Phi, psi and omega in degrees: 000134182274130175267122181239126179229139172224092193235140167250124186284125172218108175092172186292323182301314180288332174297322177294324176296320178300313181299320180294314183295314183290340176291335182274038176280155184295150177301329179296349179295340177282069191284146176278329181241128184235138179233148180218140169240117186242123187238129173234126184228104179282323194290310186071202178273175187298328182274354182277145172281124185302134174282162181254333193235006182298316181294315180293324175301314179299319179298318180292324176296314179301320181295316183289328177296314181289326184283317189236349188259008181060033169266123173299138184301327178290343180264003177250110182257124180250124178248123180255120181046054181279168169265175184299322180299321179293321179292316178299318178296321178296319178294320178296318178296324177299314179297319180295317180294316182295321181291338181277353182274131176264084183153195184286141179223152174227136178240131181239128177238131179230137176225131172233123182167196180279154174199162169234204185284355181228331193230149161280136184271077178256159175294146181090202180299145179296147172248113186275157177299321180301314179296316181296317178300313181296321180295314179294321180298323187265002178299137182282067179220151181294323181227136176233134179233125176242133179235123179243120174252084184198148170197246190261146177240163173085344183281323182217157175295141176065039174236169182245144167118209187214263179264174177308134189233136173284143175305143182312104194264131177238111178271119184262128178239158189297329187280356178295144180256024183296132177275322178189118181223124177234129180235122183244141178234156185281345184203175181275193192298314184241036184246162181259145176256116191267144163260148178229132177299325182296333179259347187056043180175183177288143180299312182297310182296322178303312182286330175297314180295317178301319178298316180294334179278357175129345181296340181261007181282075188292333181260006175055039179260008176082006178220154182239121178274168177300320179299315181295315181298318182288322178299316179297313181298320179298307185297315183289322179295316179298317181294317185287338183252001185299325185267005181261178177287348185231067178298140183243140171228097181305157184224169177212155172224137176203160176223113184220166171210156181100187181227161181130174180243140177266102178277125181267320181218160177236082179302333181296339181268005184291156179288334180207158180201160176248127181266121176266124184288165175297146180187188184260045176088018178301138183264127176246129180241130179252121178242161178293166188299330179267004178057046178262332179206156180273120183282313182193168174208162177202161179244136181298142179251142178287345186265329185203160173285156184234128178257127176253116183283133181222149171292154176301140181160189181254138184219172169237129179255128182237116173270121186269111177257176184295326186235003183195171172250139170256117190242136179219149175275147182221129174241120181250122173264165177304131179083359183284143173232105187252134178272125183297330183285347179267002180283157179269104185265151170229153185274141175221151179291152177301331182295344179290339173079175179278323175235164184290144173087160178231129178257112182298339178293344181264000180281115182254124182250129179293143182305321181291324176297316178297321181299309183294327177294312182291317180298317178298320177296324179295321178298314179296319178295324179295321177298316178299321178297315181297318181294310182295317180295318180296317179296320179299314180294320180298316181292322178298321178294320180294314182289331179293330181284346182289324178075029178215162176298146179283145174288161178305321181292319179294318179298319180295323180294314179298316181298319179300316178292327178295315178297316179300320179294316180297316180297315180295322179294315179296319179295320178299313180298317180297315181292325177295317177297317179298322179294320180297313182290326178294320180294000000 
């Protein structure tokens, strides 16, 4: 019997439904051979504002699949800023490789970049959602997983996409012969997918990768299923974007049948890992040694310790507290298992941030905050206008009663007040209009 779900996740109740539905993936999902096509496109179309982190997000996804997901590195193809022809060729090559396997197969497709309600914004001919959906649906593999981190562009700084966009929609009909298809999106129908300078990447992809590295291993069994990874990405993305102009609620569409769990990664098999102790939700963020990008993060659980799988290397661990950061250096060798509570921490102000530097393009101001700022400035400009205008009229009246030509100094004084009055009046009118439109 085919299980058909078309759900948009909103709230914990539906998240539990997601976990239940995704648990009912076919046993064949435990594929022996796995293939991935990972696409990152910063440029978009000519009218799009270029993204900064789509390509690097794709690279990090490819790395975690090869490192922890039992994808052979030769079977993970990464395309950086490709055109449509290259993506189509990559999908065709994926189909050819999968069809040549005598046994179970899994195909994973990831895209990070611009999109609108119909097209991925790639160079060259447009690639439509209908075409992509049909291609993924018909791939000769037992299980197919598609992840799209894309939505609207141009509405806000540091967002992805174009015009209002429907969530990547998959209409499931009874006559389809799909064995297993799961499609995940970074946001809902009319929502924006944000990039953040503090993460050096997309909010959704960052939390998806953190989940795959172990932050989503809710049952502490050393492996992360698709349900666990998506639940973690959903909850963290919603929480991190709730206070911005572009709150996100990731969504999914899938058509599957059978039973079993789709394991995406095995953090327990990693060469090195950081152990997060039990706690009341303390947030630990791991950045590279030069603090250029956030590698992963996790929150302490009161029920169990949490292992975050990391490649061997040097890192900085930052525990985010309410009023400060606790920062420690970390060196992981192959096979190392380091406990975060045993690190030597030092205190730093929250203003120092997760990564170095502050990008003003990432500062998001709520419309009401902008309104009160502009309106308050208009009031102050209006007061200045009243003072300058009143003084100007008073002096003109005084000098007019003298009945003689004004001296150069008197003329300069009157002119100065007149200019000040005109500037204050123009500024007041501009700020009032800006306040109206902001509201």
